[in-house]
C-alpha positions in Angstrom: -10.0 36.0 13.5 -11.4 36.0 9.8 -9.6 33.4 7.4 -8.0 36.5 5.2 -6.6 38.0 8.2 -4.9 34.8 8.9 -3.5 34.0 5.9 -1.9 37.9 6.4 -0.8 37.2 9.5 1.0 33.9 8.5 2.6 35.9 5.5 3.5 38.9 7.5 5.1 36.6 10.0 7.1 34.8 7.5 8.5 38.0 6.0 9.4 39.2 9.2 12.2 36.9 9.8 10.3 33.8 10.0 11.0 30.3 8.3 9.0 28.0 5.9 10.3 25.2 7.8 7.2 25.8 10.2 4.8 25.4 7.6 6.3 22.1 5.7 6.5 20.2 9.5 2.9 21.1 9.9 1.9 19.8 6.6 0.6 23.4 5.2 0.3 23.4 1.7 -0.4 26.5 -0.6 -4.1 25.1 -1.5 -4.9 26.0 2.3 -4.6 29.8 1.6 -8.3 30.7 0.5 -7.6 34.6 0.0 -3.8 34.8 -0.3 -3.0 31.9 -2.7 -1.2 34.1 -5.4 0.7 35.5 -2.4 2.0 32.2 -1.1 2.7 30.6 -4.1 4.9 33.6 -5.0 6.6 33.0 -1.7 7.4 29.3 -2.3 8.4 30.0 -6.0 11.1 32.7 -4.9 12.5 30.5 -2.0 12.9 27.7 -4.5 14.4 29.5 -7.0 16.7 31.6 -4.9 17.4 29.7 -1.9 15.8 32.3 0.5 12.6 34.1 1.4 11.9 37.2 -0.6 12.0 40.7 1.7 9.4 42.7 2.4 10.4 45.2 -0.4 10.6 42.5 -3.2 7.1 41.1 -1.9 5.3 44.5 -1.8 6.7 45.3 -5.3 4.7 42.2 -6.7 1.4 43.0 -4.2 1.3 46.7 -3.6 -2.0 46.5 -1.9 -1.2 43.6 0.7 -1.4 44.9 4.1 1.6 43.9 6.1 0.8 43.2 9.6 2.6 43.7 12.9 2.1 40.0 14.3 2.6 38.8 17.9 0.8 35.5 17.8 2.3 32.1 18.0 3.0 30.8 14.6 1.3 27.3 15.9 -1.9 28.9 16.4 -2.0 30.8 13.2 -1.4 27.5 11.3 -4.1 25.9 13.4 -6.6 28.6 12.5 -5.5 28.2 8.9 -6.6 24.5 8.5 -9.5 25.2 10.7 -10.7 27.5 8.1 -9.5 25.3 5.1 -11.1 22.2 6.6 -14.5 24.0 7.0 -14.5 24.5 3.2 -14.1 21.1 2.6 -16.2 19.7 5.2 -19.2 21.5 4.7 -20.0 20.1 0.9 -19.1 16.6 2.3 -21.8 16.9 5.1 -24.6 18.6 2.4 -23.6 15.4 0.2 -23.9 12.9 3.0 -27.1 14.5 4.3 -28.5 14.1 0.5 -27.4 10.6 0.6 -29.3 9.7 3.9 -32.5 10.7 2.4 -31.7 7.6 -0.6 -29.7 5.2 1.1 -28.3 5.5 4.8 -26.0 2.5 4.5 -24.5 3.8 1.4 -24.2 7.4 3.2 -22.0 5.8 6.1 -19.8 4.6 3.4 -19.5 7.7 1.7 -18.9 9.9 4.8 -16.0 7.2 5.9 -14.4 7.8 2.5 -14.7 11.3 2.2 -13.8 12.2 5.9 -10.8 9.7 5.6 -9.5 11.7 2.6 -10.0 15.0 4.4 -8.0 13.7 7.6 -5.0 12.7 5.1 -5.3 15.9 3.2 -5.6 18.3 6.5 -3.6 16.2 9.3 -4.3 18.5 12.1 -2.7 16.8 15.0 1.2 16.5 15.2 3.8 15.6 17.7 6.5 18.0 16.9 8.0 17.6 20.6 8.3 13.8 20.3 7.0 11.2 22.4 8.1 10.1 26.2 7.8 6.3 26.2 8.5 6.4 29.9 5.6 8.9 30.8 3.3 7.3 28.2 4.4 3.5 28.9 0.7 2.6 29.4 0.2 3.1 25.7 2.3 0.0 25.3 0.2 -2.2 27.9 -2.9 -1.2 25.4 -1.2 -2.2 22.5 0.1 -5.3 24.2 -3.4 -6.1 25.2 -4.6 -5.6 21.5 -2.0 -7.8 20.3 -2.8 -10.4 22.7 -6.2 -10.5 21.7 -5.4 -11.4 17.9 -2.7 -13.8 19.2 -0.2 -11.1 17.5 -2.1 -11.0 13.8 -2.1 -7.3 13.7 -2.3 -7.1 10.0 -3.5 -8.4 7.1 -3.3 -12.0 7.1 -1.0 -13.4 4.6 -2.6 -16.6 4.4 0.3 -18.6 5.3 0.5 -19.3 9.1 3.9 -19.5 9.2 4.7 -16.7 7.5 2.0 -14.5 9.7 3.9 -15.7 12.9 7.0 -14.0 11.2 5.4 -10.9 10.0 2.4 -10.3 12.0 0.6 -9.7 8.9 0.8 -7.4 6.4 0.6 -4.2 8.6 -1.6 -0.9 8.3 1.0 1.6 7.1 4.6 1.9 6.5 4.8 -1.3 5.0 6.2 -2.0 1.9 6.9 -5.4 1.0 9.0 -6.3 -1.8 8.8 -9.7 -3.2 11.7 -10.7 -5.6 13.1 -14.0 -7.5 14.2 -15.0 -10.8 12.0 -14.7 -14.0 8.9 -17.1 -13.8 9.5 -17.9 -10.3 6.1 -17.1 -9.6 6.2 -13.5 -7.9 2.8 -12.3 -9.8 1.0 -15.4 -8.6 2.2 -14.8 -5.2 1.3 -11.3 -4.9 -2.3 -12.0 -6.3 -2.5 -15.3 -3.6 -1.9 -12.3 -0.8 -4.3 -10.1 -2.5 -6.8 -12.9 -2.8 -6.6 -14.0 0.8 -6.9 -10.2 1.8 -10.1 -10.0 -0.5 -11.8 -13.1 1.0 -11.2 -11.5 4.6 -13.4 -8.5 3.2 -10.4 -6.1 2.3 -10.6 -4.2 -1.0 -7.8 -4.4 -3.5 -6.0 -2.4 -5.7 -3.9 -4.6 -8.2 -1.5 -2.6 -10.7 -0.5 -5.3 -13.6 2.4 -3.7 -15.8 2.2 -6.7 -18.3 -0.6 -8.9 -18.1 -4.2 -8.2 -18.9 -7.2 -7.9 -16.6 -8.6 -11.2 -18.0 -5.3 -12.9 -17.1 -5.5 -11.6 -13.6 -9.0 -12.7 -13.5 -8.4 -16.0 -14.4 -5.7 -16.5 -11.8 -8.0 -15.0 -9.5 -10.5 -17.9 -9.8 -7.7 -20.4 -9.8 -6.7 -19.1 -6.4 -10.1 -18.6 -5.0 -11.6 -22.0 -6.1 -9.1 -23.8 -7.5 -10.4 -24.0 -11.3 -7.5 -25.5 -13.5 -5.9 -22.4 -14.9 -4.7 -24.1 -18.1 -7.8 -25.3 -18.4 -9.4 -21.5 -18.1 -6.8 -20.4 -20.8 -7.2 -23.3 -23.3 -11.1 -23.1 -23.0 -11.4 -26.9 -21.8 -14.6 -28.3 -20.9 -13.1 -29.9 -17.7 -11.4 -27.4 -15.3 -9.5 -29.7 -12.8 -10.7 -31.9 -9.9 -13.6 -30.6 -7.8 -12.6 -30.4 -4.3 -14.1 -32.3 -1.6 -15.8 -35.0 -4.0 -14.8 -38.5 -4.9 -13.2 -37.9 -8.4 -15.4 -35.4 -9.5 -14.5 -32.7 -11.9 -15.0 -29.1 -12.6 -17.3 -28.5 -15.5 -18.1 -25.4 -17.6 -21.6 -25.3 -15.8 -19.6 -25.3 -12.6 -17.5 -22.4 -13.5 -20.6 -20.3 -14.6 -22.2 -21.0 -11.6 -19.2 -19.8 -9.5 -19.1 -16.6 -12.0 -22.5 -15.7 -11.4 -22.3 -15.7 -7.5 -18.8 -13.8 -7.7 -20.2 -11.0 -9.9 -22.7 -9.9 -6.9 -19.5 -9.0 -5.3 -17.0 -6.3 -5.6 -13.8 -4.8 -4.4 -10.7 -6.2 -6.3 -9.8 -3.2 -8.8 -7.3 -4.4 -11.6 -5.5 -1.6 -13.8 -3.1 -1.9 -16.4 -1.0 0.5 -18.4 -4.0 0.8 -20.7 -5.9 2.7 -18.1 -3.0 5.2 -18.4 -3.0 5.7 -22.2 -0.6 2.9 -22.8 2.1 4.4 -20.5 3.8 3.5 -17.2 2.0 5.0 -14.4 3.8 6.7 -11.1 3.1 6.7 -7.4 0.8 9.4 -7.4 -1.7 7.9 -10.0 -1.7 4.7 -8.2 -2.4 6.7 -4.9 -5.4 8.6 -6.8 -6.8 5.5 -7.6 -6.3 3.8 -3.9 -8.0 6.7 -2.3 -10.9 6.5 -5.2 -11.5 3.0 -4.6 -11.3 3.0 -0.9 -8.8 0.2 -1.3 -7.1 -1.6 2.1 -4.3 -3.2 0.2 -2.3 -2.3 -3.1 -0.2 -4.6 -5.3 2.3 -3.1 -7.8 3.5 -5.5 -10.5 6.4 -4.5 -10.9 8.5 -1.8 -10.3 10.1 -1.6 -13.9 6.7 -1.0 -15.3 6.2 2.2 -12.9 7.3 5.5 -13.7 9.5 7.9 -11.8 7.5 11.1 -10.8 10.9 12.7 -10.1 12.2 11.7 -13.5 15.5 10.5 -12.4 17.8 9.7 -15.6 19.5 6.8 -14.0 17.5 3.5 -13.4 19.4 2.9 -9.9 17.8 6.2 -8.7 14.4 6.1 -10.4 13.6 2.5 -8.6 14.8 4.0 -5.7 12.4 7.0 -5.9 9.7 4.7 -6.9 10.1 2.4 -3.9 10.3 5.5 -1.6 7.3 6.9 -3.0 5.3 3.9 -2.3 6.8 3.5 1.4 5.6 7.2 1.9 2.2 6.3 0.1 1.8 3.7 2.4 2.5 5.6 5.6 0.1 8.4 4.5 -2.6 6.1 3.7 -2.0 3.5 6.7 -2.6 0.6 3.8 0.3 -2.0 3.1 1.8 -2.1 -0.3 3.2 -5.1 -2.1 5.5 -4.4 -4.7 6.8 -7.0 -7.4 10.8 -6.2 -8.2 13.0 -8.7 -10.5 16.4 -10.2 -9.4 19.1 -9.0 -11.0 19.9 -11.8 -13.4 23.7 -11.3 -13.5 24.0 -11.8 -9.9 21.8 -14.7 -9.5 22.5 -16.7 -12.7 25.4 -18.9 -11.5 23.8 -19.3 -8.0 23.1 -22.9 -6.8 19.6 -24.4 -7.8 16.9 -23.2 -5.4 18.9 -20.9 -3.5 16.9 -17.6 -2.8 18.4 -14.5 -4.2 19.6 -11.7 -1.7 18.7 -8.3 -0.7 21.8 -7.3 -3.2 20.2 -9.2 -6.1 17.6 -6.5 -6.3 17.5 -5.6 -10.1 19.4 -2.2 -10.6 19.0 -0.9 -7.1 19.7 -1.6 -3.5 17.8 1.5 -2.7 14.8 -0.6 -3.4 15.7 -2.7 -0.4 16.5 0.1 1.7 13.1 1.6 1.1 11.3 -1.8 2.2 9.8 -2.9 5.5 10.0 -6.2 4.2 11.7 -8.2 1.4 10.2 -11.9 0.6 12.8 -13.8 -1.8 10.9 -17.0 -3.8 12.4 -19.9 -5.3 11.0 -22.9 -6.4 12.8 -26.4 -6.6 10.7 -29.5 -7.6 7.4 -28.0 -6.8 8.7 -27.0 -3.4 8.3 -23.2 -3.0 10.8 -21.4 -0.7 9.8 -18.1 1.0 12.8 -16.7 2.3 12.2 -13.7 4.3 15.4 -11.6 3.9 14.7 -8.3 5.8 12.0 -8.0 8.4 11.9 -4.1 9.7 9.7 -5.2 12.6 10.7 -8.6 13.3 13.5 -11.6 12.9 15.4 -12.0 9.6 16.6 -14.6 7.2 13.8 -17.3 8.0 12.4 -19.3 5.6 8.7 -21.0 5.1 8.4 -24.2 2.7 5.3 -24.8 0.9 4.1 -27.0 -1.5 2.8 -25.2 -4.5 0.6 -26.3 -7.3 0.5 -23.1 -9.6 -2.0 -24.6 -11.9 -4.9 -25.8 -9.5 -3.8 -22.7 -7.0 -3.1 -25.0 -3.9 -0.5 -23.9 -1.6 0.0 -26.0 1.4 2.7 -26.6 4.2 5.5 -28.8 3.5 5.5 -30.4 6.7 2.8 -29.8 9.8 3.7 -28.1 12.7 2.8 -30.4 15.5 6.0 -32.5 16.7 3.9 -34.3 18.8 2.2 -36.2 16.0 5.5 -37.5 14.6 6.7 -41.0 15.4 10.4 -42.4 14.8 11.3 -41.8 11.2 7.7 -41.3 10.2 7.5 -38.5 7.6 5.1 -35.6 8.7 2.1 -35.0 6.5 1.1 -31.5 5.3 -0.4 -29.5 7.9 -4.1 -28.7 7.2 -4.4 -25.7 5.2 -6.5 -22.6 7.4 -9.7 -21.6 5.9 -9.6 -17.8 4.6 -12.7 -18.2 2.7 -11.5 -20.1 -0.6 
């Protein structure tokens, strides 16, 4: 059946007592109608305005040459054929472009195909499971999943860089993962988000980092501190010495060491920083962040921070706007199958009288409890006397209200467990030493 006939059949079936719900449930968009785009757009506008489908007379008064069909075919079949025709028009130029690229560089052609086909698959989700999933008859699927988890010792997502936190979270998961990082002003939320991103980058993952208030230069210097422990204050102040060089007997990083590091680093790519300057000085919305994530083919998205994002739905009340943004970020994670880290300020009024070192709670998230509701996890940060407390206040996929304590030197980027995790090495009242940090490439 030709594409035009399929589209006419769907429209005829809709106007003959059908429902748009079937199209919505199958993620059908007006863009998929190649020959009847005006007709389906009219139906959508009419339904939105008048809360019901137009009748045949109203429709034909607008499109007098449209041939109304008597359709007995199943709507699921028609939708599948619609998607098939649309996918063909999108797939052909991808294949043609890939063929051209193969002649130039076959490896680049593979990367191009991966990104282009992934984007097409997200745009045209052909498969669906509207009838649900039987967890009894399909129980062997869980055995397969369990074996996968055994192979990676439970670490099924991107490692956090903190083994204790990995045990609680299983890493940042691939999809339906909106991690909210909250805390008081200047507690180090941006530093921690960039730490997690740096760990992911050094494991081969591509990063998109939206910084709402810091420049790309500041983010870059912080990366160097977290990556190779150059003194951050030294970098910012233009000092000739940049802190103690690791694995030396008192040696210091000098300017030539930093230059050598920069020359090597510049041969790589994959950590993209965007600021409001990239959006003509305004706050971006989630769709714009999503478009960039797809364009760069990233594996993790960091948003710093919630109050510096725009609500595409334009809610007038901040509480609703922040909730909308959080919901859109969660849906973006679900669609792209990538983890999203979101920084959110703790409500100052709610925490100003709290005991020193106590972590903010879920209800302390600035302006909106909807942010916590839309998140998969919430990490609450507090620092006292150089010790960082990471409190897991929400964990949709595991245990809640657990804490991880770390020794933190922000200036040099060192983050170490407060105590090591081997009780057999403790004797009497001996104070345990810090556990050696797992090597994530930096």
